N, C-alpha and C positions, 0 to 999 in steps of 0.2 A: 504493500500500500504506500509506503514512503517513497519508493522509487517512482511509482505511477504518479503520485501527487507532485513530485519534483518535476517530472517530465511535462505534466500538464501546465504547471506554473511557468515553466520555460516557454511553453507554447503561448500562454497568455501574454507573456512579456514581449515575445516576437510580434504578436498581433497588435499590441498597443503601439508599437513602433510604426505600424501601418494604419493607425487611426481606427482600429477595431477593438472595442472594449467588451470583454466577456466577464459577466458577474459570477457565473457558476462554472467551475472547472470541467464538470462532466459534459457541459454543452460542447466543448471542443471535440470530444469523442463523437458526439452526434453529428456535428458539422462535417467531421472527417469522413462519415459514411453516407453523406447525402448523394443521391443519384438523380433526383428530380427536384426542380424548384418550380412551385406554382405561384405565379405573381399576379397581383391585382393590376388592372390597367391604369385607372385614373389616379394620378399623383405618384405612381410608382414607375410605370413605363412612360407615362405622359407627364406633361408639366402641370396639368390641372389648371390650365388657363384657356377657358373656352372663348371661341371667336366665331361670330356669325359669318358663314362663307356662302351660303345659298338660301334662297327662299322659293317657295312654290305657293301660288294662290289658286284656289279652286274657282274657276269661272272668270277670274281676273276682271272683276268689276272695278270701275273707276274709284280710286281712293283706297282700294283694299290693301295695297302695299303699305301705305301710311297707317292704316288701321291695324295691320299685322304687327308692325313695330310698336304701335301705341299699346296694344294688348301685351306684348312681350315685356315692355318696360313698366307698364302700370300695374299689371297683375304680378307684382314683384315686391320683395321685401329688402332687397340689397340697396346699398348706398355706394355711389362712386367716391373714391377710386377703387377701394378694395375691401369694403365691409359687406360680408354676406357670402352666399353660395356662389362659387365660380361661374356656374351656368347663368344665374341671374345677373351677375356683374357683366358677363358677355352680352346679354340681351340689352342691358342699359347702354353699353358701349356701342352696340349696333344701332340702337335708336338714335344715339347722339350723332353718329356718323351720317345718318340719313336725315338729320334735322328734325326729328320727331320729339315733341314734348311729352313728358311723363305726366299722367293725371294722378291726382291725389286719391287715396282709397277712402271711400265713405264707410265701407264695411267689408271685412274679410269673411265672406260667407262660407267658404270651405278652405281651411288652411291646408297646405300641402302635407301629405303623409306618404310614406312608401307603400302603404296599403291602398289608399285611394288613387294615387298616381296622377293627381291633378290638383289645381288650385283655382278658386273662384272668388273674384272680388267685385264689389258693386261700386259704380261710378255714376252718380246721378240716377237717371232712369234706365240704365242698362248695366249688364254685368259682363265681365270678361272671364274667359276660361282659358287655362294654359296647362298642358300636361302631355302625358304619353298619347301618341296618335290613336291607338286602339281604344283608349278610355274616352277621349274627346269625341271620337266618332260615335261611340255608344251613347253619349249624352246629347248628340245633335239631332234636331228634328228636320234640318235642311242640310243634307250632305250626300255626295256621290261616293259611297263607301269604297267601291272597287278602285276608283281613280286614286283615292287617298292611299289605299293599301299598296298599290303598285309604286307610287312615288316614294312612299316611306321605305319600301324595300330597296329602291334604287339608291336613295341616300345612304341607307344602312350598309349596302355593299361597298360604298366608298369609304366606310369607316367613320361616318359622321353620326353625331348624336342628333336625334330629331325630336322636336317639340311641335305640338299642334296647338293652334289658337282658334277660339270661337267667340262669338258675341251673342249674348242673350238679351232680347228685347221683347218684353211681354212674355208670351208663352212660347215664342219661337227662338230656338237656339241654332244659329247659322254657323256652319263651319267656314272659317276664313282662309286658313292656309297652314303651311309647314315652315318651320325655321330649322335649318340644318347648321350644326355647329361643329367646329373642328377643335380637337385638343392635341396639339403637336407633341410628338415623342421627345423625350429628353435626349440631349446630344450624346450622353454617355451610354445610352441603352445598347446600341450596336456592339460596342466594345465589351460591355458587361456580359452580354449574351454569348459573345465569341469566347470570352475567358471561361465561362461556365462550360461551354462546349469542349474547349481544349482540355478541361479538367474531367471530361467524361460525364458531365451533368446536363440532363435534358431540361430545357426551359419550357414551361407551359403557361399561357396567359389565360 
């Protein structure tokens, strides 16, 4: 036991010199036998800095692009420059780039949760909805479901995160469009994956 402890302690010392801190000595043995690394994407492989890169509007009625960005920035709890969820910050920046003003929230009718997958806020006599495309489609009374599904799949295949927006006036909830956002990979990801591969470790996202 003494020899093993000394060897592990020497290993910890070597790792500290490479800016890797290990609290438990037995963790070194576990690390040494790793064959697969399963990594989260957002904030691990990517920078977690969302940016609006594409939009798609159903029917493309006049003023709908402005409405799309108004919904994205108003049905939103983030504050520029960097307070809040990165996705919502990206929506605010996208609205600012397109010269769209954010509306104040009169009431947050449905706060966002990972279970509900959408958010709904009231602004005067209408409400804005923002969330997962499949959920927003489900809530809309005026929507071309197949067209939305195909466009959502096209964006998703490009590795983009997709949000849907809708507006509710009276009893009618109209689907407005999709906002596609990009989260760029970290610069060091390629070399990190290559190092793992060189060590015989398979990486899974």
